[in-house]
C-alpha positions in Angstrom: 91.2 -167.9 -185.8 90.3 -170.3 -183.0 88.0 -173.3 -183.4 86.8 -175.7 -180.8 86.7 -179.4 -181.9 84.7 -181.8 -179.7 85.6 -185.5 -180.1 88.9 -184.4 -181.5 90.9 -187.5 -180.6 88.6 -189.7 -182.6 89.0 -190.9 -186.1 87.4 -188.1 -188.1 88.0 -185.4 -185.4 91.8 -186.0 -185.4 92.0 -185.8 -189.2 89.9 -182.6 -189.2 92.1 -181.0 -186.5 95.2 -181.8 -188.7 93.5 -180.2 -191.7 92.4 -177.1 -189.7 96.0 -176.6 -188.4 97.3 -176.9 -192.0 94.9 -174.2 -192.9 96.1 -171.8 -190.2 93.4 -172.3 -187.6 94.1 -172.4 -183.9 92.5 -175.5 -182.4 91.1 -176.4 -179.0 90.3 -180.0 -178.6 87.7 -181.6 -176.2 87.3 -185.3 -175.7 86.4 -187.6 -172.8 88.7 -190.4 -174.2 85.8 -192.8 -173.6 86.4 -194.2 -177.1 89.8 -192.9 -178.0 93.3 -192.3 -176.6 95.8 -189.4 -176.5 97.8 -191.0 -179.2 96.0 -188.8 -181.8 97.4 -185.7 -180.1 101.0 -186.9 -180.5 100.3 -187.8 -184.1 98.8 -184.4 -184.9 101.8 -182.7 -183.4 104.2 -184.9 -185.4 102.4 -184.2 -188.7 101.8 -180.4 -188.2 104.6 -179.4 -185.8 101.9 -177.7 -183.8 100.6 -178.5 -180.3 97.0 -178.0 -179.5 95.2 -177.2 -176.2 93.4 -180.3 -174.9 90.6 -180.8 -172.3 89.5 -184.2 -171.1 85.9 -183.7 -170.1 82.6 -185.4 -170.7 80.3 -183.0 -172.5 77.3 -184.6 -170.8 78.5 -182.7 -167.7 77.1 -179.2 -168.4 79.2 -177.3 -166.0 82.5 -178.8 -167.2 81.3 -178.0 -170.8 80.5 -174.4 -169.9 83.8 -173.9 -168.0 85.8 -174.8 -171.1 83.6 -172.9 -173.6 83.8 -169.8 -171.4 87.6 -169.9 -171.5 87.4 -170.0 -175.3 84.4 -167.8 -176.1 86.5 -165.9 -178.6 86.3 -169.0 -180.9 84.9 -168.5 -184.4 83.1 -171.8 -184.2 82.6 -175.3 -182.8 82.9 -178.5 -184.8 81.0 -181.1 -182.9 82.1 -184.8 -183.5 81.7 -186.1 -179.9 79.2 -189.0 -180.0 79.2 -192.8 -179.7 78.9 -194.3 -183.2 78.8 -198.1 -183.1 75.6 -199.3 -184.8 75.5 -202.8 -183.3 76.1 -201.4 -179.8 73.4 -198.8 -180.3 71.0 -201.6 -181.2 71.9 -203.5 -178.1 72.1 -200.6 -175.7 69.9 -197.7 -177.1 69.6 -195.7 -173.9 73.4 -195.3 -173.8 73.2 -193.6 -177.2 70.2 -191.4 -176.5 71.8 -190.2 -173.2 75.4 -189.7 -174.5 74.8 -188.3 -178.0 71.8 -186.0 -177.3 72.7 -184.7 -173.8 76.2 -183.7 -175.0 74.8 -182.0 -178.1 72.2 -180.1 -176.0 74.9 -178.9 -173.6 77.2 -177.7 -176.4 74.3 -175.8 -178.0 73.4 -174.2 -174.6 77.1 -173.2 -174.3 77.1 -171.7 -177.8 74.0 -169.7 -176.8 75.4 -168.6 -173.5 78.8 -167.5 -174.9 77.6 -166.2 -178.3 79.8 -168.5 -180.4 78.8 -167.6 -184.0 79.3 -170.8 -186.1 78.6 -174.5 -185.6 79.3 -177.5 -187.7 77.6 -180.8 -186.8 78.9 -184.3 -187.6 75.9 -186.1 -189.0 75.6 -189.2 -191.0 74.0 -190.8 -194.1 72.3 -193.2 -191.6 69.7 -190.5 -191.2 68.2 -191.5 -194.6 67.5 -195.1 -193.4 66.6 -197.7 -196.0 65.8 -195.2 -198.8 64.7 -196.3 -202.3 66.0 -193.0 -203.8 69.5 -193.4 -205.0 71.8 -191.5 -205.1 70.4 -189.6 -202.1 70.3 -185.8 -202.1 70.0 -183.5 -199.2 66.2 -183.4 -199.8 65.7 -187.2 -199.8 63.1 -187.9 -197.1 64.2 -189.7 -194.0 63.0 -193.3 -193.6 62.7 -195.0 -190.2 66.1 -195.2 -188.5 67.7 -198.6 -188.6 69.5 -198.1 -185.2 69.5 -196.0 -182.1 72.7 -194.4 -183.4 71.0 -193.3 -186.7 68.0 -192.0 -184.7 70.2 -189.8 -182.5 71.6 -188.2 -185.7 68.1 -187.6 -187.0 67.0 -186.1 -183.6 70.3 -184.1 -183.4 69.7 -182.5 -186.8 66.1 -181.6 -185.8 67.3 -180.1 -182.5 69.8 -177.9 -184.4 67.3 -176.9 -187.0 64.8 -175.8 -184.4 67.5 -174.0 -182.5 68.7 -172.2 -185.7 65.2 -170.6 -186.1 65.7 -168.6 -182.9 69.5 -168.1 -182.8 71.9 -166.0 -184.7 74.4 -168.9 -184.7 75.0 -170.2 -188.2 75.0 -174.0 -188.5 76.0 -176.6 -191.1 75.0 -180.3 -190.9 77.5 -182.5 -192.7 76.0 -185.9 -193.6 78.9 -188.1 -194.4 78.8 -191.5 -195.8 81.4 -194.2 -194.9 84.8 -192.7 -193.8 87.7 -194.9 -194.6 91.5 -194.7 -195.0 94.2 -192.9 -193.1 96.5 -189.9 -193.2 99.1 -190.2 -196.0 101.9 -189.9 -193.4 100.8 -193.2 -191.9 100.8 -191.5 -188.5 97.1 -191.1 -188.1 94.2 -193.5 -188.8 91.3 -195.4 -187.4 92.4 -196.6 -184.0 90.0 -198.9 -182.3 90.0 -199.2 -178.5 87.9 -202.4 -178.7 87.1 -204.9 -181.5 86.2 -202.9 -184.6 82.7 -202.7 -186.1 83.6 -200.7 -189.2 84.6 -202.7 -192.3 88.0 -201.3 -193.2 89.7 -201.6 -189.7 88.3 -205.1 -189.6 89.8 -205.9 -193.0 93.3 -204.5 -192.0 93.3 -206.1 -188.6 92.4 -209.5 -190.1 95.1 -209.1 -192.8 97.8 -208.3 -190.2 96.7 -211.1 -187.9 95.1 -209.2 -185.0 91.8 -210.8 -185.9 91.3 -214.3 -187.2 88.6 -213.8 -189.8 86.3 -211.2 -191.3 82.6 -211.9 -191.7 80.7 -210.3 -194.5 77.2 -209.7 -193.1 74.7 -210.8 -195.7 74.9 -212.2 -199.2 71.2 -212.0 -200.2 70.7 -208.2 -200.4 69.2 -206.7 -203.6 72.6 -205.7 -204.9 74.7 -207.1 -207.8 76.8 -209.4 -205.5 74.4 -209.7 -202.6 76.5 -207.7 -200.1 75.6 -204.2 -198.8 76.6 -201.2 -200.8 78.1 -198.1 -199.2 79.8 -194.9 -200.4 83.3 -195.2 -199.0 85.0 -191.8 -198.7 88.5 -191.1 -197.7 88.7 -189.6 -194.2 91.1 -186.8 -195.4 88.4 -185.7 -197.9 85.8 -185.6 -195.1 88.2 -183.7 -192.9 88.9 -181.0 -195.5 85.1 -180.5 -196.0 84.8 -179.5 -192.3 87.5 -176.8 -192.9 85.7 -175.6 -196.0 82.3 -175.6 -194.2 83.7 -173.5 -191.4 85.3 -171.0 -193.8 82.0 -170.9 -195.7 80.2 -169.8 -192.5 82.9 -167.3 -191.5 82.6 -165.7 -194.9 78.8 -165.6 -194.6 78.3 -167.5 -197.8 75.4 -169.5 -196.3 71.9 -169.0 -197.7 70.1 -169.9 -194.5 70.9 -170.2 -190.8 71.1 -174.0 -191.1 72.3 -175.7 -194.2 72.9 -179.4 -195.0 75.5 -181.1 -197.2 76.1 -184.7 -198.2 79.8 -185.8 -198.1 80.3 -188.8 -200.3 82.1 -189.9 -203.5 78.8 -190.4 -205.3 79.8 -194.0 -206.1 78.4 -197.1 -204.4 80.8 -199.9 -203.6 79.8 -203.2 -202.2 81.4 -204.9 -199.2 82.9 -207.6 -201.5 84.2 -204.9 -203.9 85.9 -203.2 -201.0 87.6 -206.4 -200.0 88.7 -207.0 -203.6 90.1 -203.5 -203.7 92.1 -204.2 -200.6 93.5 -207.4 -201.9 94.5 -205.7 -205.2 96.5 -202.8 -203.7 98.1 -204.8 -201.0 98.6 -208.1 -202.9 97.3 -210.0 -199.9 94.5 -212.6 -199.7 92.0 -211.8 -197.0 90.5 -214.5 -194.8 86.8 -213.9 -194.8 83.5 -215.8 -194.7 79.9 -214.9 -195.7 77.6 -214.7 -192.7 74.0 -213.8 -191.9 72.7 -210.2 -192.1 73.5 -207.9 -189.2 70.8 -206.0 -187.3 70.7 -202.3 -188.0 72.4 -202.4 -191.5 71.0 -200.5 -194.4 71.0 -202.4 -197.7 72.5 -199.8 -200.0 73.2 -196.1 -200.0 75.4 -193.6 -201.8 75.5 -189.9 -202.2 74.7 -187.1 -204.6 77.5 -184.7 -203.6 76.7 -181.9 -206.1 75.6 -179.4 -203.5 78.9 -179.6 -201.5 80.9 -179.5 -204.7 79.3 -176.3 -205.8 78.7 -174.4 -202.5 81.8 -175.5 -200.6 84.0 -175.9 -203.7 84.8 -179.4 -202.3 85.8 -182.5 -204.2 87.2 -185.9 -203.4 90.9 -186.4 -204.0 91.0 -190.1 -203.2 89.3 -193.3 -204.4 88.6 -196.7 -202.7 92.0 -198.1 -203.7 93.8 -195.0 -202.2 91.8 -195.4 -199.0 92.6 -199.1 -198.7 96.3 -198.7 -199.3 96.5 -195.8 -196.7 94.6 -197.8 -194.2 96.9 -200.8 -194.7 100.0 -198.5 -194.3 98.6 -197.2 -191.1 97.9 -200.7 -189.8 101.5 -201.8 -190.6 102.9 -198.7 -189.0 100.9 -199.4 -185.8 102.3 -202.9 -185.6 105.8 -201.6 -186.1 105.2 -199.1 -183.3 103.8 -201.8 -181.0 100.4 -200.2 -180.9 
């Protein structure tokens, strides 16, 4: 069965393509390469011994989007990752995020409608919950005000899909994942950053290996046990496999409604400082970091209730924070050895 993956050369997209191929799907990848490189395509081929069809297009161009979807209208579904995702950048340049993330989504949905593609899986985020007081968050936890333009585009994106699902036969799943970390066990695929990283783990590994001089922990006065932000760090391979399971769930018509929502998290909150300590433990390396001021757009603490995905999708986490840190470090070392 053929599946179209948008944003497929990105971090989560590339790991999901690998998982799909390992579960006997045929994959078509679309990416503009605005925030990624073709390296992921080579890594996927090395891991799976399968080559995928790739189109370098900007999904904000409706005609280019339609041209590709028309060629592959026999696909069983689309998994849509393509979006800009840097929180600080979205705070500084909100219009870039509203244009890119929402126009591309709308074009993909119009293509789905035009070519009758039956299933759609959307890459959403725990950022839709905002600074919630309800922990752990369930899929029914009310949204608070978005802390960034990025988070707001995910809130709006979900609402667009929910409204579309009321008048469409296309079945949709919204996957709200928490904080993806780690790398593929092969060491061939991980979180490659084109520019300076904004996510914690690549910043940790790049500091440890000497690419960056120092890591700043943003905030020490939050209402948490050690004063640093708390997140639900989930291994990227666990998130990737959930997308495969979600697509299979839709194909088998196991969904209860035309648009369902699932949290993807470990169910355990880990502070930024605890994540650093986990890295230092598994790598036996001391990290050069300082404590700085809070960063605009950051949520204080959030972690998931993942019961719904565990029951409906038969999904569970295979990796913990230490596994994730060690795999991320192995990926960083392999990149350095490869001259990347």
